C-alpha positions as CSV (number, residue, x, y, z in Angstrom):
1,M,0.0,0.0,0.0
2,V,1.4,3.4,-1.0
3,K,0.8,6.3,1.4
4,A,0.8,10.0,0.6
5,A,4.1,10.3,2.4
6,D,5.7,7.6,0.2
7,R,4.6,9.5,-2.9
8,A,6.2,12.7,-1.6
9,K,9.6,10.9,-1.2
10,N,9.8,9.9,-4.9
11,P,7.3,12.0,-6.9
12,A,8.9,11.3,-10.3
13,R,8.0,7.6,-9.9
14,S,4.7,8.0,-7.9
15,S,1.7,6.9,-9.9
16,V,-1.1,4.4,-9.3
17,W,-0.1,3.0,-12.7
18,L,3.4,2.1,-11.5
19,E,2.4,0.4,-8.3
20,E,1.9,-3.3,-7.9
21,R,-1.4,-3.7,-6.2
22,A,-2.3,-6.8,-4.3
23,A,-5.5,-8.4,-5.3
24,R,-8.2,-7.8,-2.7
25,S,-11.0,-10.3,-2.5
26,G,-14.1,-10.2,-0.2
27,G,-14.8,-7.8,2.6
28,G,-15.6,-4.8,0.4
29,P,-18.9,-3.0,0.6
30,A,-21.7,-4.5,-1.4
31,G,-22.4,-2.8,-4.7
32,L,-19.2,-0.8,-4.6
33,D,-16.3,-1.1,-7.0
34,R,-13.5,1.0,-8.4
35,D,-15.5,2.0,-11.5
36,R,-18.4,3.2,-9.4
37,I,-16.0,5.2,-7.2
38,V,-14.4,6.9,-10.2
39,V,-17.7,7.8,-11.8
40,A,-18.9,9.4,-8.6
41,A,-15.5,11.2,-8.2
42,I,-15.8,12.7,-11.7
43,R,-19.3,13.8,-11.1
44,M,-18.3,15.5,-7.8
45,L,-15.2,17.1,-9.3
46,D,-17.2,18.5,-12.2
47,E,-19.9,19.9,-9.8
48,E,-17.7,21.2,-7.0
49,G,-14.2,21.5,-8.3
50,L,-10.8,20.1,-7.1
51,A,-10.6,22.2,-3.9
52,K,-13.7,20.8,-2.4
53,F,-13.0,17.1,-3.3
54,S,-12.4,14.8,-0.4
55,M,-12.6,11.1,0.4
56,R,-15.1,11.9,3.2
57,K,-17.5,13.7,0.8
58,L,-17.1,11.1,-1.8
59,A,-17.9,8.3,0.6
60,T,-21.0,10.2,1.7
61,D,-22.1,10.6,-1.9
62,L,-21.7,6.9,-2.4
63,G,-23.5,6.0,0.9
64,V,-20.5,4.3,2.5
65,T,-17.8,5.1,5.1
66,A,-14.6,6.7,4.1
67,M,-12.7,3.6,5.2
68,S,-14.7,1.6,2.7
69,L,-13.0,3.5,-0.2
70,Y,-9.6,2.4,1.0
71,W,-10.6,-1.2,0.1
72,Y,-10.3,-0.1,-3.5
73,V,-7.8,2.7,-3.5
74,D,-4.9,3.7,-1.2
75,T,-5.0,7.5,-1.4
76,K,-7.1,10.4,-2.9
77,D,-4.3,10.7,-5.5
78,D,-5.2,7.2,-6.7
79,I,-8.8,8.3,-7.4
80,L,-7.7,11.5,-9.1
81,E,-5.4,9.5,-11.4
82,Y,-8.1,7.1,-12.3
83,A,-10.6,9.9,-12.9
84,M,-8.1,11.8,-15.1
85,D,-7.5,8.7,-17.2
86,S,-11.2,8.0,-17.5
87,V,-11.9,11.4,-19.0
88,Y,-9.0,11.1,-21.4
89,G,-11.1,8.2,-22.7
90,E,-13.7,10.8,-23.9
91,I,-11.4,11.8,-26.8
92,D,-12.7,9.9,-29.8
93,L,-9.6,8.2,-31.3
94,A,-11.7,6.1,-33.7
95,A,-13.0,9.4,-35.3
96,V,-9.4,10.6,-35.6
97,D,-8.4,7.4,-37.3
98,A,-11.2,7.8,-39.8
99,A,-10.2,11.4,-40.7
100,G,-8.8,12.3,-44.1
101,D,-5.3,13.5,-43.4
102,W,-3.0,14.8,-40.6
103,R,-4.6,18.3,-40.7
104,D,-8.1,16.8,-40.1
105,R,-6.6,14.6,-37.4
106,I,-5.0,17.5,-35.6
107,R,-8.2,19.4,-35.7
108,L,-10.2,16.5,-34.2
109,L,-7.7,15.8,-31.5
110,A,-7.4,19.5,-30.6
111,L,-11.2,20.0,-30.5
112,D,-11.9,16.9,-28.4
113,Y,-9.1,17.8,-26.0
114,R,-10.4,21.3,-25.6
115,R,-14.0,20.1,-25.0
116,M,-12.7,17.6,-22.4
117,L,-10.9,20.4,-20.6
118,V,-13.9,22.6,-20.6
119,R,-16.3,19.8,-19.4
120,H,-13.9,18.9,-16.6
121,G,-12.4,22.1,-15.2
122,W,-10.4,20.2,-12.6
123,M,-8.4,18.5,-15.3
124,S,-6.1,21.4,-16.1
125,P,-4.7,21.9,-12.6
126,S,-4.5,18.1,-12.0
127,A,-2.7,17.2,-15.2
128,G,0.5,18.9,-14.2
129,Q,0.6,17.1,-10.9
130,Y,0.6,13.5,-12.1
131,L,2.4,11.4,-14.7
132,N,-0.7,10.9,-16.9
133,I,0.4,7.4,-17.9
134,G,-2.8,5.5,-17.7
135,P,-4.0,3.5,-20.7
136,N,-6.3,6.2,-22.1
137,S,-3.8,9.0,-21.6
138,V,-1.1,7.0,-23.3
139,A,-3.4,6.2,-26.2
140,V,-4.1,9.9,-26.8
141,V,-0.4,10.8,-26.6
142,Q,0.4,8.0,-29.1
143,K,-2.2,9.3,-31.5
144,I,-0.9,12.8,-31.2
145,H,2.6,11.6,-31.8
146,D,1.5,9.5,-34.9
147,T,-0.4,12.5,-36.3
148,I,2.5,14.9,-35.9
149,A,4.8,12.3,-37.5
150,E,2.6,12.3,-40.6
151,T,3.1,16.1,-41.2
152,G,6.5,15.5,-42.8
153,L,8.5,17.4,-40.2
154,P,11.9,16.0,-39.2
155,T,11.8,13.9,-36.0
156,D,13.6,16.6,-34.0
157,R,10.8,19.1,-34.8
158,W,8.0,16.8,-33.6
159,P,8.1,17.9,-29.9
160,G,8.0,21.6,-30.8
161,A,5.1,21.2,-33.2
162,T,3.3,19.1,-30.6
163,S,3.8,21.8,-28.0
164,A,2.7,24.6,-30.3
165,V,-0.6,22.9,-31.0
166,F,-1.5,21.1,-27.8
167,Q,-0.1,23.5,-25.3
168,F,-2.2,26.1,-27.0
169,V,-5.2,23.9,-26.7
170,Y,-4.4,23.2,-23.0
171,G,-4.2,27.0,-22.3
172,Y,-7.3,27.8,-24.3
173,G,-9.4,25.1,-22.7
174,T,-8.2,26.0,-19.3
175,L,-9.2,29.6,-19.7
176,E,-12.5,28.7,-21.1
177,A,-13.2,26.3,-18.2
178,Q,-12.2,28.9,-15.6
179,F,-14.3,31.6,-17.2
180,A,-17.3,29.2,-17.3
181,R,-16.9,28.4,-13.6
182,R,-16.4,32.0,-12.6
183,A,-19.6,33.0,-14.4
184,A,-21.5,30.1,-12.8
185,E,-20.3,31.2,-9.3
186,T,-21.9,34.6,-9.9
187,G,-25.2,33.2,-11.0
188,M,-24.8,34.8,-14.4
189,S,-24.7,33.3,-17.9
190,Q,-21.3,33.6,-19.6
191,D,-22.7,36.1,-22.0
192,E,-24.1,38.3,-19.2
193,Y,-20.9,38.0,-17.2
194,Y,-18.6,38.9,-20.1
195,V,-20.6,42.0,-21.2
196,D,-20.9,43.1,-17.6
197,A,-17.2,42.7,-16.9
198,V,-16.2,44.6,-20.1
199,N,-18.6,47.4,-19.3
200,A,-17.4,47.6,-15.7
201,F,-13.9,48.8,-16.8
202,R,-15.2,50.7,-19.8
203,D,-17.4,52.8,-17.4
204,D,-14.6,53.5,-15.0
205,P,-13.1,56.9,-15.9
206,A,-9.7,55.9,-14.7
207,L,-9.6,52.9,-17.0
208,A,-11.6,54.2,-20.0
209,E,-8.7,56.3,-21.4
210,R,-6.1,53.5,-20.9
211,I,-8.2,51.0,-22.9
212,E,-9.2,53.4,-25.7
213,G,-6.9,51.5,-28.1
214,L,-8.8,48.3,-27.4
215,R,-12.2,49.8,-28.2
216,D,-12.6,48.2,-31.7
217,I,-11.9,44.6,-30.5
218,L,-14.0,45.0,-27.4
219,D,-16.9,46.3,-29.6
220,E,-16.5,43.3,-31.9
221,R,-16.4,40.7,-29.1
222,T,-19.4,42.1,-27.2
223,S,-21.4,42.4,-30.4
224,H,-22.2,38.7,-30.4
225,D,-25.3,37.4,-28.6
226,N,-23.6,34.1,-27.8
227,L,-20.1,34.1,-26.4
228,S,-19.6,30.5,-27.4
229,V,-19.6,31.7,-31.0
230,V,-16.6,33.8,-30.2
231,W,-14.9,31.0,-28.3
232,D,-15.3,28.6,-31.3
233,R,-14.4,31.1,-33.9
234,D,-11.2,32.2,-32.2
235,F,-10.2,28.6,-31.5
236,D,-10.8,27.5,-35.1
237,Y,-8.8,30.4,-36.5
238,A,-5.9,30.0,-34.1
239,L,-5.8,26.3,-35.0
240,D,-5.8,27.2,-38.7
241,V,-2.8,29.5,-38.1
242,L,-0.9,26.7,-36.3
243,I,-1.6,24.1,-39.0
244,A,-0.6,26.6,-41.8
245,G,2.6,27.3,-39.9
246,I,3.4,23.6,-39.8
247,E,2.8,23.4,-43.6
248,V,5.2,26.3,-44.2
249,L,7.9,24.7,-42.0
250,V,7.5,21.3,-43.7
251,D,8.1,23.1,-47.1
252,R,11.1,24.9,-45.6
253,E,12.6,21.6,-44.4
254,K,12.5,20.1,-47.9
């Protein structure tokens, strides 16, 4: 059994996917298994966020004692790693395989990754704390690797191209998820919150003059009835820019 203190001693090798776990038979609560725990954990994380997640609250949600959870997992970190890998499974790799060429595959991978980050706002802060080496995560990474390899870039350029596309997606999805949560916490729609926030500093005499040079872009962005249209439009265009950049660099390398 790996304790939290043991993980802290060797964080580079601490992962539920690297630990040999003794088979446990009998004695567990009726109707409870690891899959049910993970599903409940994801639901709680989606609704309440990472900061409010605890073994005690999860056990209450499942109608069991906190100690019952430890029959299936050793630490809260275990649950988070299982939950993270589960949501990586939401990325539709079969659709990626069926796509026309590497450009279409990049777009599908990027869009599904972004949507996953937005659906699960706790994923972004969690991803950097764990190794992300579960089966679904590895399958996604492998698909990204294979797709970048198909671009025609030299091998030593693959990591940079991967970072350009998917770190952009990570950042975009993270901001989108945080904005959605912030709007929800205020009880406003995203559209209401955005317009109200923009007008708040536009109406402030001390700030109005300083942001005068941004007036055109602010007018454009607040002219849409649905903020999701702006999120999608800007994401698609940024992705087009990145793909076009890869095409240019491939030609340059020839």
